[in-house]
SEDO-72981 format. One record per residue (C-alpha): residue number from 0; x negated, y, z negated; residue in three letters. Coordinates in Angstrom, 2 decimals, decimal comma, padded with zeros to 5 digits. Layout:
<seq NUM; c1 X; c2 Y; c3 Z; type ala>;
...
END
This chain:
<seq 0; c1 027,17; c2 013,24; c3 -023,95; type unk>;
<seq 1; c1 026,41; c2 009,50; c3 -023,55; type unk>;
<seq 2; c1 027,43; c2 009,61; c3 -019,88; type unk>;
<seq 3; c1 024,97; c2 012,47; c3 -019,27; type unk>;
<seq 4; c1 022,12; c2 010,49; c3 -020,89; type unk>;
<seq 5; c1 022,96; c2 007,43; c3 -018,83; type unk>;
<seq 6; c1 023,06; c2 009,47; c3 -015,64; type unk>;
<seq 7; c1 019,71; c2 011,05; c3 -016,51; type unk>;
<seq 8; c1 018,24; c2 007,59; c3 -017,17; type unk>;
<seq 9; c1 019,52; c2 006,30; c3 -013,82; type unk>;
<seq 10; c1 018,09; c2 009,34; c3 -012,03; type unk>;
<seq 11; c1 014,64; c2 008,94; c3 -013,61; type unk>;
<seq 12; c1 014,49; c2 005,19; c3 -012,96; type unk>;
<seq 13; c1 015,66; c2 005,65; c3 -009,36; type unk>;
<seq 14; c1 013,03; c2 008,30; c3 -008,69; type unk>;
<seq 15; c1 010,36; c2 006,05; c3 -010,18; type unk>;
<seq 16; c1 011,42; c2 003,06; c3 -008,10; type unk>;
<seq 17; c1 011,64; c2 005,10; c3 -004,92; type unk>;
<seq 18; c1 008,11; c2 006,34; c3 -005,45; type unk>;
<seq 19; c1 006,71; c2 002,84; c3 -005,91; type unk>;
<seq 20; c1 008,78; c2 001,07; c3 -003,27; type unk>;
<seq 21; c1 007,75; c2 003,14; c3 -000,28; type unk>;
<seq 22; c1 004,27; c2 001,63; c3 000,03; type unk>;
<seq 23; c1 002,75; c2 -001,79; c3 -000,46; type unk>;
<seq 24; c1 000,33; c2 -002,62; c3 -003,27; type unk>;
<seq 25; c1 -002,76; c2 -004,72; c3 -002,55; type unk>;
<seq 26; c1 -004,91; c2 -006,28; c3 -005,28; type unk>;
<seq 27; c1 -008,51; c2 -006,01; c3 -004,11; type unk>;
<seq 28; c1 -010,02; c2 -009,47; c3 -003,65; type unk>;
<seq 29; c1 -006,72; c2 -011,33; c3 -004,04; type unk>;
<seq 30; c1 -005,64; c2 -014,05; c3 -003,85; type unk>;
<seq 31; c1 -008,89; c2 -015,76; c3 -004,81; type unk>;
<seq 32; c1 -010,84; c2 -012,98; c3 -006,45; type unk>;
<seq 33; c1 -010,79; c2 -009,66; c3 -008,16; type unk>;
<seq 34; c1 -013,25; c2 -006,76; c3 -008,43; type unk>;
<seq 35; c1 -016,28; c2 -008,92; c3 -009,28; type unk>;
<seq 36; c1 -019,68; c2 -010,06; c3 -008,02; type unk>;
<seq 37; c1 -018,31; c2 -013,21; c3 -006,33; type unk>;
<seq 38; c1 -015,85; c2 -011,79; c3 -003,79; type unk>;
<seq 39; c1 -016,76; c2 -010,94; c3 -000,18; type unk>;
<seq 40; c1 -015,09; c2 -007,54; c3 000,20; type unk>;
<seq 41; c1 -015,92; c2 -007,14; c3 003,89; type unk>;
<seq 42; c1 -014,04; c2 -010,35; c3 004,59; type unk>;
<seq 43; c1 -011,16; c2 -009,37; c3 002,29; type unk>;
<seq 44; c1 -010,77; c2 -005,93; c3 003,93; type unk>;
<seq 45; c1 -010,76; c2 -007,46; c3 007,42; type unk>;
<seq 46; c1 -007,61; c2 -009,42; c3 006,52; type unk>;
<seq 47; c1 -005,61; c2 -006,47; c3 005,16; type unk>;
<seq 48; c1 -003,83; c2 -003,77; c3 007,14; type unk>;
<seq 49; c1 -003,44; c2 -000,64; c3 005,01; type unk>;
<seq 50; c1 -001,16; c2 002,29; c3 005,72; type unk>;
<seq 51; c1 -000,83; c2 005,74; c3 004,19; type unk>;
<seq 52; c1 001,53; c2 005,34; c3 001,24; type unk>;
<seq 53; c1 000,08; c2 001,97; c3 000,17; type unk>;
<seq 54; c1 -002,09; c2 001,52; c3 -002,90; type unk>;
<seq 55; c1 -005,12; c2 -000,54; c3 -003,87; type unk>;
<seq 56; c1 -005,17; c2 -002,22; c3 -007,26; type unk>;
<seq 57; c1 -008,58; c2 -003,00; c3 -008,76; type unk>;
<seq 58; c1 -008,51; c2 -005,63; c3 -011,53; type unk>;
<seq 59; c1 -011,72; c2 -006,35; c3 -013,43; type unk>;
<seq 60; c1 -013,33; c2 -006,56; c3 -016,85; type unk>;
<seq 61; c1 -013,78; c2 -002,95; c3 -017,98; type unk>;
<seq 62; c1 -016,70; c2 -004,06; c3 -020,17; type unk>;
<seq 63; c1 -018,58; c2 -005,31; c3 -017,08; type unk>;
<seq 64; c1 -017,55; c2 -003,14; c3 -014,13; type unk>;
<seq 65; c1 -015,98; c2 000,09; c3 -012,95; type unk>;
<seq 66; c1 -014,76; c2 001,48; c3 -009,63; type unk>;
<seq 67; c1 -016,30; c2 004,58; c3 -008,12; type unk>;
<seq 68; c1 -014,84; c2 006,09; c3 -004,99; type unk>;
<seq 69; c1 -017,69; c2 007,63; c3 -003,03; type unk>;
<seq 70; c1 -018,46; c2 009,35; c3 000,24; type unk>;
<seq 71; c1 -019,82; c2 007,37; c3 003,20; type unk>;
<seq 72; c1 -023,40; c2 008,34; c3 002,32; type unk>;
<seq 73; c1 -022,82; c2 007,18; c3 -001,26; type unk>;
<seq 74; c1 -021,44; c2 003,90; c3 000,06; type unk>;
<seq 75; c1 -024,35; c2 003,36; c3 002,45; type unk>;
<seq 76; c1 -026,92; c2 004,14; c3 -000,27; type unk>;
<seq 77; c1 -025,00; c2 002,38; c3 -003,09; type unk>;
<seq 78; c1 -025,29; c2 005,62; c3 -005,02; type unk>;
<seq 79; c1 -022,42; c2 007,40; c3 -006,67; type unk>;
<seq 80; c1 -024,37; c2 010,00; c3 -008,62; type unk>;
<seq 81; c1 -024,00; c2 012,91; c3 -006,17; type unk>;
<seq 82; c1 -021,40; c2 011,34; c3 -003,90; type unk>;
<seq 83; c1 -018,53; c2 010,60; c3 -006,29; type unk>;
<seq 84; c1 -014,95; c2 011,28; c3 -005,25; type unk>;
<seq 85; c1 -013,30; c2 009,60; c3 -008,27; type unk>;
<seq 86; c1 -014,17; c2 007,16; c3 -011,06; type unk>;
<seq 87; c1 -011,89; c2 004,46; c3 -012,50; type unk>;
<seq 88; c1 -012,69; c2 002,50; c3 -015,67; type unk>;
<seq 89; c1 -009,53; c2 000,89; c3 -017,07; type unk>;
<seq 90; c1 -009,88; c2 -002,60; c3 -015,56; type unk>;
<seq 91; c1 -006,46; c2 -002,29; c3 -013,92; type unk>;
<seq 92; c1 -006,66; c2 000,75; c3 -011,66; type unk>;
<seq 93; c1 -004,10; c2 001,73; c3 -009,03; type unk>;
<seq 94; c1 -005,57; c2 003,92; c3 -006,29; type unk>;
<seq 95; c1 -002,99; c2 005,58; c3 -004,02; type unk>;
<seq 96; c1 -003,85; c2 005,74; c3 -000,33; type unk>;
<seq 97; c1 -002,00; c2 008,94; c3 000,49; type unk>;
<seq 98; c1 -003,48; c2 009,71; c3 003,91; type unk>;
<seq 99; c1 -004,98; c2 007,95; c3 006,91; type unk>;
<seq 100; c1 -008,77; c2 007,70; c3 007,00; type unk>;
<seq 101; c1 -011,67; c2 005,62; c3 005,73; type unk>;
<seq 102; c1 -012,18; c2 005,20; c3 001,98; type unk>;
<seq 103; c1 -015,29; c2 003,87; c3 000,22; type unk>;
<seq 104; c1 -015,54; c2 002,18; c3 -003,20; type unk>;
<seq 105; c1 -018,48; c2 000,78; c3 -005,14; type unk>;
<seq 106; c1 -019,13; c2 -000,61; c3 -008,60; type unk>;
<seq 107; c1 -021,15; c2 002,05; c3 -010,42; type unk>;
<seq 108; c1 -022,90; c2 -000,44; c3 -012,71; type unk>;
<seq 109; c1 -026,59; c2 -000,64; c3 -011,81; type unk>;
<seq 110; c1 -027,32; c2 -003,32; c3 -009,20; type unk>;
<seq 111; c1 -023,71; c2 -004,37; c3 -008,65; type unk>;
<seq 112; c1 -023,16; c2 -002,43; c3 -005,41; type unk>;
<seq 113; c1 -026,41; c2 -003,78; c3 -003,93; type unk>;
<seq 114; c1 -025,21; c2 -007,28; c3 -004,90; type unk>;
<seq 115; c1 -022,05; c2 -006,78; c3 -002,82; type unk>;
<seq 116; c1 -019,54; c2 -004,94; c3 -005,01; type unk>;
<seq 117; c1 -018,63; c2 -002,39; c3 -002,37; type unk>;
<seq 118; c1 -015,49; c2 -001,95; c3 -000,32; type unk>;
<seq 119; c1 -014,75; c2 000,07; c3 002,79; type unk>;
<seq 120; c1 -011,10; c2 000,29; c3 003,85; type unk>;
<seq 121; c1 -009,48; c2 001,90; c3 006,84; type unk>;
<seq 122; c1 -006,09; c2 003,44; c3 006,15; type unk>;
<seq 123; c1 -003,84; c2 003,91; c3 009,17; type unk>;
<seq 124; c1 -000,87; c2 006,17; c3 009,68; type unk>;
<seq 125; c1 002,37; c2 004,24; c3 009,17; type unk>;
<seq 126; c1 003,39; c2 002,44; c3 012,36; type unk>;
<seq 127; c1 006,04; c2 004,09; c3 014,47; type unk>;
<seq 128; c1 008,21; c2 001,64; c3 016,31; type unk>;
<seq 129; c1 009,01; c2 002,25; c3 019,94; type unk>;
<seq 130; c1 012,67; c2 002,80; c3 020,73; type unk>;
<seq 131; c1 014,41; c2 -000,12; c3 022,40; type unk>;
<seq 132; c1 014,24; c2 -000,05; c3 026,19; type unk>;
<seq 133; c1 017,33; c2 -000,44; c3 028,32; type unk>;
<seq 134; c1 016,95; c2 -002,75; c3 031,30; type unk>;
<seq 135; c1 019,72; c2 -002,57; c3 033,88; type unk>;
<seq 136; c1 020,37; c2 -004,47; c3 037,08; type unk>;
<seq 137; c1 023,22; c2 -004,86; c3 039,51; type unk>;
<seq 138; c1 024,96; c2 -008,21; c3 039,60; type unk>;
<seq 139; c1 028,19; c2 -008,94; c3 041,45; type unk>;
<seq 140; c1 028,80; c2 -005,26; c3 042,14; type unk>;
<seq 141; c1 028,58; c2 -004,37; c3 038,44; type unk>;
<seq 142; c1 025,80; c2 -002,76; c3 036,49; type unk>;
<seq 143; c1 024,65; c2 -004,97; c3 033,61; type unk>;
<seq 144; c1 022,28; c2 -003,64; c3 030,94; type unk>;
<seq 145; c1 020,31; c2 -005,29; c3 028,17; type unk>;
<seq 146; c1 018,35; c2 -003,71; c3 025,38; type unk>;
<seq 147; c1 014,88; c2 -005,05; c3 024,64; type unk>;
<seq 148; c1 012,33; c2 -004,34; c3 021,95; type unk>;
<seq 149; c1 008,63; c2 -004,65; c3 022,66; type unk>;
<seq 150; c1 006,72; c2 -007,18; c3 020,47; type unk>;
<seq 151; c1 004,62; c2 -004,45; c3 018,83; type unk>;
<seq 152; c1 007,66; c2 -002,39; c3 017,92; type unk>;
<seq 153; c1 009,53; c2 -005,41; c3 016,58; type unk>;
<seq 154; c1 006,54; c2 -006,30; c3 014,39; type unk>;
<seq 155; c1 006,33; c2 -002,79; c3 012,95; type unk>;
<seq 156; c1 010,12; c2 -002,76; c3 012,56; type unk>;
<seq 157; c1 009,81; c2 -005,96; c3 010,52; type unk>;
<seq 158; c1 007,26; c2 -004,31; c3 008,23; type unk>;
<seq 159; c1 009,58; c2 -001,34; c3 007,73; type unk>;
<seq 160; c1 012,56; c2 -003,66; c3 007,27; type unk>;
<seq 161; c1 010,73; c2 -005,56; c3 004,52; type unk>;
<seq 162; c1 009,84; c2 -002,33; c3 002,71; type unk>;
<seq 163; c1 013,33; c2 -000,95; c3 003,23; type unk>;
<seq 164; c1 014,88; c2 -004,13; c3 001,89; type unk>;
<seq 165; c1 012,80; c2 -003,89; c3 -001,28; type unk>;
<seq 166; c1 013,74; c2 -000,24; c3 -001,63; type unk>;
<seq 167; c1 017,47; c2 -000,91; c3 -001,23; type unk>;
<seq 168; c1 017,43; c2 -003,91; c3 -003,57; type unk>;
<seq 169; c1 015,70; c2 -001,87; c3 -006,26; type unk>;
<seq 170; c1 018,06; c2 001,04; c3 -005,75; type unk>;
<seq 171; c1 021,09; c2 -001,26; c3 -005,95; type unk>;
<seq 172; c1 019,79; c2 -002,79; c3 -009,19; type unk>;
<seq 173; c1 019,25; c2 000,64; c3 -010,71; type unk>;
<seq 174; c1 022,68; c2 001,85; c3 -009,69; type unk>;
<seq 175; c1 024,31; c2 -001,32; c3 -011,07; type unk>;
<seq 176; c1 022,47; c2 -000,85; c3 -014,35; type unk>;
<seq 177; c1 023,60; c2 002,77; c3 -014,42; type unk>;
<seq 178; c1 027,23; c2 001,79; c3 -013,89; type unk>;
<seq 179; c1 027,00; c2 -000,70; c3 -016,74; type unk>;
<seq 180; c1 025,59; c2 002,00; c3 -019,00; type unk>;
<seq 181; c1 028,34; c2 004,43; c3 -018,00; type unk>;
<seq 182; c1 031,18; c2 001,99; c3 -018,73; type unk>;
END
């Protein structure tokens, strides 16, 4: 019976870790700010590349602010009353970015959006790396081939490698913990 409980625990933890490891998490305004009146969100968003599967984390004082996801017209008018997609109020909100597209967020507290608490992010489809290209030439009567990877595909491969590494390290830790529990 104990082995079954341990196996169930390992399965649940593994599923949880797999779900969180597939995308990156970005704290809005980091490293210098948070969801507040001081941060330049246009500048912050220009330095972040978001992909479907990532998540945004909004950290703020729940007594002073909130996060309202709105339509483009709500963003442009700083008005969430008829344009609300979702509202977050905990002060530590994780917003999954499940699909590619443009997302709009404002602070719903009166005057805060007009003072600059608004964020537009563009979410891209995950990068697909190009397959390596084979380059062949004849030298000394023999065909010699080399494989090359384009710079753009190697950069996207590095992103996937980093995420894959995190995934495998977490999975290995969970499996090791499960083996300890089973013994």
